[in-house]
FIVO-705845 format. One line per 2 residues: number of its first residue (from 1); their letters; for each residue x, y, z negated of N, C-alpha, C. Coordinates in steps of 0.2 Angstrom, whole numbers, always signed. Atoms other than C-alpha are relative to their C-alpha. Layout:
<atoms>
NUM	a	X:Y:Z:X:Y:Z:X:Y:Z ~ ...
</atoms>
This chain:
<atoms>
1	ms	+5:+4:+2:+114:+102:+287:-7:+3:+2 ~ +7:-3:-3:+96:+104:+295:-4:+2:-6
3	rr	+5:-2:+5:+82:+112:+285:-3:-6:-3 ~ +4:+6:+2:+73:+96:+284:+4:-4:-5
5	al	-4:+3:+4:+88:+87:+277:+2:+3:-7 ~ -1:-3:+6:+91:+100:+264:-5:+0:-5
7	ll	+6:+1:+5:+74:+99:+257:-1:-7:-3 ~ +1:+7:+3:+74:+80:+256:+6:-1:-5
9	sa	-5:+1:+5:+91:+81:+247:-2:+3:-7 ~ +2:-4:+6:+84:+94:+234:-6:-3:-3
11	lp	+6:+2:+3:+68:+84:+231:+1:-4:-6 ~ +0:+4:+7:+74:+72:+217:+2:+5:-6
13	al	-1:-5:+5:+81:+87:+208:-6:+5:-2 ~ +6:-4:+1:+65:+97:+210:-5:-4:-4
15	ts	+4:+5:+4:+55:+82:+204:+2:+0:-7 ~ -3:+0:+6:+66:+81:+189:-2:+6:-4
17	va	+1:-6:+4:+64:+99:+184:-8:+1:-1 ~ +7:-1:+1:+45:+99:+187:-3:-5:-5
19	cg	+3:+5:+5:+41:+83:+177:+4:+0:-7 ~ -4:+0:+7:+56:+84:+164:+0:-7:-2
21	pa	+0:+6:+3:+60:+69:+153:-6:-2:-3 ~ +6:+2:+3:+46:+59:+146:+0:+2:-7
23	dp	+0:-2:+7:+40:+66:+129:+0:-6:-4 ~ +1:+6:+5:+43:+54:+115:-6:-1:-4
25	vg	+7:+1:+3:+28:+46:+107:+0:+2:-7 ~ -1:-1:+7:+35:+48:+89:+4:+6:-1
27	pe	-4:-5:+2:+42:+62:+80:+8:-2:-1 ~ -7:+2:+1:+61:+63:+77:+1:-4:-6
29	sl	-1:+4:+6:+59:+56:+59:-7:-2:-2 ~ +6:+3:+2:+45:+46:+51:+2:-3:-7
31	vl	-1:+3:+7:+45:+43:+32:-6:-3:-3 ~ +5:+4:+3:+35:+29:+24:+1:-1:-7
33	at	+0:+1:+7:+31:+30:+6:-2:-7:-2 ~ +2:+7:+2:+31:+12:-2:-2:-1:-7
35	gp	+2:+1:+7:+32:+7:-20:+7:-2:-4 ~ -6:+1:+4:+44:+1:-34:+3:-7:+1
37	dg	-3:+7:+0:+55:-14:-36:-5:-5:-3 ~ +4:+5:+3:+46:-30:-39:-8:+1:+3
39	av	+7:-1:-2:+30:-24:-30:-1:-2:+7 ~ +1:+2:-7:+22:-30:-14:+0:+6:+5
41	fr	-1:-6:-4:+21:-12:-8:+7:+1:+3 ~ -7:-1:-1:+40:-11:-8:+2:-5:+6
43	ei	-2:+5:-5:+42:-27:+3:-4:+1:+6 ~ +4:-1:-6:+28:-24:+15:+2:+7:+3
45	ga	-2:-7:-3:+33:-5:+17:+7:-1:+4 ~ -6:+1:-3:+51:-10:+21:+0:-4:+7
47	al	+1:+4:-6:+46:-23:+34:-4:+4:+5 ~ +4:-4:-5:+33:-11:+42:+5:+6:+3
49	as	-5:-5:-2:+47:+3:+43:+4:-3:+6 ~ -4:+4:-4:+58:-10:+52:-4:-1:+7
51	al	+4:+1:-6:+44:-14:+65:-1:+6:+3 ~ +1:-6:-3:+40:+4:+68:+6:+3:+3
53	ae	-6:-2:-3:+58:+8:+71:+1:-3:+7 ~ +0:+3:-7:+57:-4:+86:-5:+2:+5
55	nl	+5:-2:-4:+41:+2:+92:-1:+7:+2 ~ -1:-7:-1:+45:+20:+91:+7:+2:+1
57	pg	-7:-2:-2:+62:+22:+100:+1:+7:+0 ~ -2:-7:+0:+70:+38:+97:-3:+3:-7
59	tr	+3:-2:+7:+61:+40:+79:+4:-3:-5 ~ -4:+2:+5:+72:+38:+64:-6:-2:-6
61	vt	+5:+2:+5:+60:+28:+52:+3:-2:-6 ~ -2:+2:+6:+63:+27:+34:-5:-2:-5
63	ar	+5:+3:+5:+55:+17:+20:+2:+4:-7 ~ -2:-3:+6:+55:+28:+4:-3:-3:-6
65	qt	+3:+4:+6:+54:+19:-13:-3:+5:-4 ~ +3:-4:+4:+42:+27:-24:-3:-4:-6
67	ga	+4:+3:+6:+31:+24:-40:-6:-4:+3 ~ +6:+4:-3:+17:+18:-28:-6:+5:+1
69	sv	+6:-3:-2:-1:+24:-25:+0:+8:-1 ~ +1:-7:+1:-3:+40:-34:+6:+5:+2
71	en	-5:-4:-3:+14:+47:-30:+0:+0:+8 ~ +0:+0:-7:+12:+42:-12:-5:+5:+3
73	vr	+5:-5:-2:-4:+52:-10:+2:+7:-1 ~ -2:-7:+1:+4:+67:-18:+5:+2:+5
75	ll	-5:-2:-5:+19:+66:-7:-3:+1:+7 ~ +4:-1:-6:+7:+65:+8:-3:+7:+0
77	ke	+3:-6:+1:-2:+80:+2:+5:+6:+1 ~ -5:-5:+0:+14:+90:+0:+4:+0:+7
79	ga	-3:+0:-6:+20:+85:+17:+7:-3:+0 ~ -7:+3:+1:+36:+76:+10:+0:-7:+4
81	vh	+0:+6:-4:+31:+60:+19:-5:+0:+5 ~ +5:+0:-6:+21:+55:+35:-5:-5:-1
83	lg	+4:+6:+1:+14:+38:+30:+1:-2:-7 ~ +0:+3:+7:+10:+30:+13:-5:-5:-1
85	ls	+4:+5:+2:+3:+15:+5:-4:+2:-6 ~ +4:-2:+6:-11:+17:-8:-6:-4:-1
87	sl	+7:+3:+1:-25:+8:-17:-5:+5:+0 ~ +6:-4:-2:-42:+15:-13:-2:+5:-6
89	da	+3:-4:+6:-46:+21:-31:+5:+5:-2 ~ -5:-5:+2:-30:+31:-33:+0:+6:+5
91	iv	+1:-5:-5:-35:+42:-18:-5:+5:-2 ~ +5:-5:+3:-43:+56:-28:+3:+7:+1
93	dt	-1:-7:-1:-44:+75:-26:+5:+1:+6 ~ -4:-1:-6:-37:+74:-9:-5:+2:+6
95	pl	+4:-2:-6:-44:+83:+7:-1:-6:+4 ~ +1:+6:-4:-52:+69:+16:-4:+2:+6
97	sd	+4:-3:-6:-56:+76:+33:+5:-2:+6 ~ -4:+1:-6:-49:+70:+50:+1:+6:+4
99	sd	-2:-6:-4:-49:+88:+56:+4:+5:-4 ~ -4:-5:+4:-40:+96:+41:+8:-2:+1
101	pa	-7:+2:-1:-21:+96:+46:+4:-1:-7 ~ -3:+1:+7:-17:+97:+27:-2:-6:-4
103	gv	+3:+6:+3:-27:+82:+23:+3:-7:+1 ~ -3:+7:+0:-24:+63:+22:-6:-4:+4
105	sa	+4:+4:-4:-32:+51:+34:+2:-7:-1 ~ -2:+7:+0:-32:+32:+35:+2:-3:+7
107	vg	-2:+4:-6:-23:+21:+47:-4:-6:+0 ~ +5:+6:+1:-33:+6:+41:+1:-3:-7
109	rl	+0:+4:+6:-37:-5:+27:+5:-7:+1 ~ -5:+6:-1:-23:-19:+24:-3:-6:-3
111	yd	+2:+6:+4:-27:-31:+10:-2:+3:-7 ~ +2:-2:+7:-33:-31:-8:+6:-1:-5
113	sf	-4:+1:+6:-23:-29:-24:-4:-2:-5 ~ +3:+3:+5:-27:-39:-39:+3:+3:-7
115	lq	-3:-2:+7:-26:-32:-57:+2:-6:-4 ~ -3:+5:+3:-15:-44:-66:+3:+2:-7
117	vv	-3:-1:+7:-12:-43:-85:+3:-6:-3 ~ -4:+6:+2:+2:-54:-90:+3:+0:-7
119	vp	-3:+1:+7:+7:-60:-107:+4:-6:-1 ~ -3:+6:+1:+19:-73:-114:-5:-6:-1
121	gd	+5:+6:+1:+11:-91:-114:-1:-1:-7 ~ +1:+2:+7:+13:-92:-133:-3:+6:-3
123	sp	+2:-6:+3:+6:-74:-136:-7:-1:-3 ~ +7:+1:+3:-9:-73:-148:-5:+5:+4
125	vr	+5:-4:-4:-17:-60:-135:-4:-5:+4 ~ +4:+4:-4:-32:-68:-128:-5:+4:+4
127	rl	+5:-5:-3:-43:-53:-123:+4:+6:+1 ~ -3:-7:-1:-39:-36:-116:+0:+4:-6
129	ad	+1:-4:+7:-45:-29:-133:+6:-1:-4 ~ -5:+2:+4:-31:-38:-141:+7:+4:+1
131	la	-6:-4:-2:-18:-26:-133:+0:+6:-4 ~ +0:-6:+4:-23:-12:-145:+6:+0:-5
133	gl	-6:-1:+5:-7:-6:-154:+6:-3:+3 ~ -6:+3:-3:+5:-17:-143:+3:+3:+5
135	rv	-5:-3:-5:+19:-13:-131:-2:-3:+7 ~ +3:+2:-6:+11:-13:-114:+3:+4:+6
137	sl	-2:-4:-6:+19:-9:-97:-6:+1:+4 ~ +6:-2:-5:+7:+1:-86:+3:+1:+7
139	gp	-3:-1:-7:+19:+1:-71:+4:+7:+0 ~ -4:-7:-1:+29:+16:-64:-4:+6:-1
141	ve	+4:-7:+0:+24:+34:-67:-3:+1:+7 ~ +4:-1:-6:+11:+38:-53:-1:-6:+4
143	sg	+2:+7:-4:+8:+20:-48:-7:-1:+0 ~ +6:+2:+0:-8:+12:-44:-2:-4:-7
145	se	+1:+4:+6:-5:+0:-59:-2:+5:-6 ~ +1:-5:+6:-4:+15:-71:-7:+3:+1
147	ft	+6:-3:-1:-19:+23:-63:-6:-4:-2 ~ +6:+5:+1:-31:+8:-64:+1:-3:-7
149	gt	+0:+3:+7:-24:+1:-80:-2:+5:-5 ~ +2:-6:+4:-25:+18:-89:-8:+1:+0
151	rl	+7:-1:+0:-43:+20:-83:-4:-5:-3 ~ +3:+5:+4:-48:+3:-89:+1:+0:-7
153	ld	-1:-1:+7:-40:+5:-106:-4:+5:-3 ~ +4:-6:+2:-48:+22:-108:-7:-2:+0
155	ll	+7:+1:-1:-65:+16:-102:-2:-5:-6 ~ +2:+5:+6:-65:+2:-116:+3:+2:-6
157	gi	-2:-3:+6:-57:+13:-129:+6:-4:-3 ~ -6:+4:+3:-41:+2:-131:+6:+4:+0
159	ra	-6:-4:+1:-26:+11:-138:+6:-4:+0 ~ -7:+4:+0:-10:+2:-133:+6:+5:+0
161	qg	-6:-4:-1:+8:+8:-133:+2:+0:+7 ~ -1:+0:-8:+8:+12:-114:+7:+2:+1
163	lr	-7:-1:-2:+26:+11:-107:+0:+0:+8 ~ -1:-1:-7:+31:+16:-89:+6:-3:+3
165	ma	-6:+3:-3:+43:+5:-79:-2:-4:+7 ~ +2:+4:-6:+44:-4:-62:-2:-7:-2
167	hd	+3:+6:+1:+36:-21:-60:+6:-5:-2 ~ -5:+5:+1:+53:-31:-60:+3:+1:-7
169	ea	-3:-1:+7:+59:-22:-76:-5:-3:-5 ~ +6:+2:+4:+42:-26:-84:+1:-8:-1
171	sr	-1:+7:+0:+45:-44:-79:+6:-3:-5 ~ -6:+2:+4:+62:-45:-87:-1:+1:-7
173	rl	+1:-2:+7:+57:-36:-103:-5:-5:-3 ~ +5:+5:+3:+42:-48:-105:+3:-7:-1
175	aa	-3:+6:+1:+53:-63:-103:+5:+0:-6 ~ -5:-1:+6:+65:-56:-116:-4:+2:-7
177	ga	+4:-2:+6:+51:-52:-128:+0:+7:-2 ~ -1:-7:+1:+54:-33:-127:-7:+3:+0
179	id	+7:-2:-1:+36:-30:-122:-5:-5:-1 ~ +5:+5:+1:+20:-38:-126:-5:-2:+6
181	aa	+4:+1:-6:+11:-37:-109:+2:+5:+5 ~ -1:-4:-6:+12:-30:-92:-6:+0:+4
183	vl	+6:-1:-4:-2:-23:-82:+3:+2:+8 ~ -2:-1:-7:+1:-25:-63:-6:+0:+5
185	lt	+5:+0:-5:-10:-19:-49:+4:-1:+7 ~ -5:+1:-6:-2:-27:-33:-3:-6:+3
187	gi	+2:+6:-4:-4:-40:-20:+2:-7:-3 ~ -2:+7:+3:-3:-59:-24:+2:-4:+6
189	pt	-4:+0:+7:+8:-67:-27:+5:+5:+0 ~ -5:-5:+1:+19:-54:-34:+6:-2:-3
191	pa	-6:+3:+3:+37:-57:-37:+1:+1:-8 ~ +0:-2:+7:+35:-49:-54:-3:-6:-5
193	vs	+3:+6:+4:+24:-64:-60:+4:-7:+2 ~ -3:+7:-2:+32:-78:-49:+7:-1:-3
195	tl	-6:+1:+3:+49:-75:-56:+0:-3:-7 ~ +1:+2:+7:+42:-78:-74:-1:-8:+0
197	lg	+2:+7:+0:+37:-96:-69:+6:-4:-1 ~ -6:+4:+1:+55:-102:-70:+3:+0:-7
199	gr	-3:-1:+7:+58:-97:-88:-6:-1:-5 ~ +5:+0:+5:+47:-93:-103:-7:+1:+4
201	pp	+7:+1:-4:+29:-98:-96:-4:+6:-2 ~ +4:-5:+1:+18:-83:-94:-8:-2:+0
203	rl	+7:+2:+0:-1:-82:-95:-4:+6:+3 ~ +4:-6:-3:-14:-71:-85:-6:+0:-4
205	ld	+6:+0:+4:-28:-64:-95:-6:+0:+4 ~ +6:+0:-4:-46:-67:-89:-3:+6:-1
207	lp	+3:-6:+1:-55:-51:-86:-7:+1:+3 ~ +7:+0:-3:-73:-55:-80:-4:+6:-2
209	de	+4:-5:+3:-82:-43:-92:+3:+7:+2 ~ -3:-6:-1:-69:-29:-90:-1:+2:+8
211	ae	+1:-2:-7:-70:-30:-71:-7:+2:+2 ~ +7:-3:-1:-89:-28:-71:-1:+7:-3
213	al	+1:-7:+3:-88:-13:-83:+4:+5:+4 ~ -4:-5:-4:-75:-4:-72:-4:+1:+7
215	ar	+4:+0:-6:-86:-8:-56:-6:+4:-1 ~ +6:-3:+2:-101:-1:-65:+2:+8:-1
217	ay	-2:-7:+2:-92:+15:-71:+2:+4:+6 ~ -3:-4:-5:-83:+19:-55:-2:-4:+7
219	pg	+3:+4:-6:-94:+12:-40:+4:+1:+6 ~ -3:-1:-6:-85:+9:-24:+7:-4:+1
221	py	-6:+4:-1:-67:+3:-25:+1:-6:-4 ~ -1:+6:+4:-68:-11:-38:-5:-5:+2
223	vp	+4:+6:-1:-74:-28:-34:+2:-6:-5 ~ -2:+6:+3:-74:-43:-46:+2:-5:+4
225	at	-3:+5:-5:-63:-56:-39:+4:-5:-5 ~ -4:+5:+4:-53:-72:-44:+6:-1:+4
227	ip	-6:+2:-3:-35:-75:-41:+0:-8:+1 ~ +1:+8:-1:-35:-93:-33:+5:-4:-4
229	at	-4:+4:+4:-27:-107:-43:+6:-2:+4 ~ -7:+2:-4:-14:-110:-29:+5:+6:+0
231	ty	-4:-5:-1:-7:-93:-31:+6:+0:-4 ~ -5:+1:+4:+4:-96:-46:+1:-7:-3
233	gp	-1:+7:+2:+3:-115:-48:-3:-1:-7 ~ +2:+2:+7:+3:-119:-67:-5:+5:-3
235	lg	+4:-5:+3:-6:-103:-71:-8:-1:+1 ~ +7:+1:-2:-22:-108:-63:-4:+6:+3
237	pc	+4:-6:-3:-36:-97:-57:-1:+5:-6 ~ +0:-5:+5:-39:-80:-66:-6:+5:+3
239	rt	+5:-5:-2:-55:-69:-65:+2:+7:-2 ~ -2:-7:+1:-51:-51:-63:-4:+5:+5
241	la	+3:-4:-4:-54:-37:-51:+5:+2:+6 ~ -4:-2:-6:-48:-32:-33:-2:+7:+2
243	vp	+1:-7:-3:-45:-15:-25:+3:+0:+7 ~ -2:+0:-6:-43:-12:-7:+6:+4:+1
245	nl	-6:-4:-1:-26:-5:-1:+0:+3:+7 ~ +0:-3:-7:-25:+7:+14:+7:+3:+1
247	ll	-5:-3:-3:-11:+13:+25:-2:+7:+2 ~ +2:-7:-1:-12:+32:+25:+4:+4:+4
249	ar	-4:-5:-4:-6:+46:+36:-2:+7:-1 ~ +2:-8:+0:-5:+65:+36:-4:+1:+6
251	ta	+4:-2:-6:-19:+71:+47:+3:+4:+5 ~ -4:-3:-5:-7:+82:+56:+5:-4:+4
253	la	-4:+4:-4:+3:+68:+62:-3:-2:+7 ~ +2:+1:-7:+2:+66:+81:-4:-6:+1
255	ed	+5:+6:-1:-12:+55:+87:+4:-6:+4 ~ -4:+5:-3:+0:+46:+99:+4:-5:-5
257	av	-5:+4:+5:+12:+41:+85:-5:-4:-5 ~ +4:+4:+4:-2:+35:+74:-4:-6:+3
259	ev	+2:+5:-4:-9:+25:+88:+5:-6:+0 ~ -5:+5:+0:+7:+16:+89:+1:-4:-7
261	vt	-1:+2:+7:+8:+14:+70:-6:-5:-1 ~ +6:+5:+1:-10:+6:+70:+1:-6:+4
263	rt	-1:+6:-4:-6:-6:+84:+5:-4:-3 ~ -5:+4:+3:+10:-11:+75:-3:-4:-6
265	vf	+3:+3:+6:+1:-15:+59:-5:-6:+1 ~ +5:+5:-1:-13:-25:+66:+2:-5:+6
267	te	-2:+5:-5:-4:-34:+80:+6:-4:-2 ~ -6:+3:+3:+12:-38:+70:+0:-2:-7
269	se	+1:+1:+7:+4:-42:+53:+4:-5:-3 ~ -4:+6:+3:+12:-59:+51:+7:+1:-1
271	ri	-7:-2:+0:+29:-52:+54:+1:+5:-6 ~ +0:-5:+5:+26:-37:+42:-1:-3:-7
273	va	+1:+2:+7:+20:-47:+27:+2:-8:+0 ~ -2:+7:+0:+30:-63:+30:+1:-2:-7
275	gh	-1:+3:+7:+30:-74:+15:-6:+2:-5 ~ +6:-2:+4:+14:-66:+8:-7:-2:+3
277	pe	+7:+2:-3:-4:-73:+10:-4:+6:+3 ~ +3:-6:-2:-9:-55:+13:-1:+0:+8
279	as	+0:+0:-8:-5:-58:+32:-6:-2:+3 ~ +6:+3:-2:-21:-68:+34:-6:+5:-1
281	ri	+5:-5:+2:-31:-53:+27:+0:+6:+4 ~ +0:-6:-4:-25:-40:+38:-3:-1:+7
283	nv	+3:+2:-7:-36:-40:+54:-4:+6:+2 ~ +3:-5:-3:-45:-28:+65:-7:+1:-3
285	rt	+7:+0:+2:-62:-32:+59:-1:+4:-7 ~ +0:-4:+6:-59:-26:+41:+4:+6:+0
287	gi	-4:-6:+0:-46:-13:+46:-3:+6:+0 ~ +4:-6:+0:-59:+0:+49:-4:+2:-6
289	at	+4:-1:+6:-67:-2:+32:+4:+3:-5 ~ -4:-4:+5:-58:+12:+23:-4:+4:-5
291	gq	+4:-4:+5:-72:+18:+12:-1:+7:+1 ~ +1:-8:-1:-73:+37:+9:+6:+3:+4
293	vp	-6:-3:-3:-56:+40:+18:-1:-1:+8 ~ +1:+1:-8:-59:+44:+37:+6:-2:+3
295	lh	-5:+2:-4:-49:+36:+50:+4:+6:+3 ~ -4:-5:-4:-35:+46:+58:-2:+0:+7
297	rg	+3:+0:-7:-40:+51:+76:+4:-5:+4 ~ -4:+5:-3:-25:+41:+82:-2:-7:-1
299	aa	+3:+7:+2:-31:+25:+73:-6:-1:+3 ~ +7:+1:-3:-49:+28:+78:+1:-2:+8
301	rw	-1:+1:-7:-43:+29:+96:+2:-8:+2 ~ -2:+7:-1:-34:+12:+95:-5:-5:-2
303	fr	+5:+5:+2:-48:+3:+86:-6:+0:+6 ~ +5:+0:-5:-60:+9:+100:+2:-3:+6
305	ev	-3:+3:-6:-48:+3:+114:-1:-8:-1 ~ +0:+7:+2:-47:-14:+105:-7:-3:+1
307	kr	+7:+3:-1:-66:-16:+105:-3:+0:+7 ~ +2:+0:-7:-68:-13:+123:+0:-7:+4
</atoms>
């Protein structure tokens, strides 16, 4: 074989050695902390994990069931998960720096959760203050419901018998008369309330004054809001408060991977939140409104490219 032919035959092998296989965009595994049974976090988290598995080939994506916001933030800080959903008010005592590898950053703002205090339709409870001494589900341990509900009750000096359980369990116990009320901080409509409409009719407590009090005491994450009349049909509208929800990531997570996560969330939102009105609220314009939580560099890169 001539010298020229020998070199040409070796060229593909040399190129392969020099360039090597393409580096994967995502890590070998990616764990997303979601929420409990009966909560919108759980449903949206599972759908997002499925979409990410398609967009990050070679990465094993897992949706981890949790108590929700507070636990998710803790797991992120500990490095036990890579991504997590959380209400804005529960992100406390967390290193909030896009340059701190041990910190937590935002992928983006998704939609708002509404505080929903549910009681049986024939309950004598008419105001939040009437819950004093009664059996009240505050959601799972380390959930956003527990965090916000406890904060509100403490602020107003209401001493209820606080119980911790998943939203679907609270719904079952409320229907059976085993508890007097359930405090839910979640998206609307939430399965925990919708399932009650077919049995013992529930009622939502109006919370206009309580919402204003919480917003004054803790400026930033709380906004007085109204659950639309179309949400739960016969329950009608309900004045309460809303809290933004964020998708968070460990700051140490690779920028390329977070860029794919961000693109997936904001270009496939209808698929991710199928069956929930939240789909219409997830958009690029509000996605960057993450409050005191800085955007992850990978997310910021994607948002910059979209604006060009």
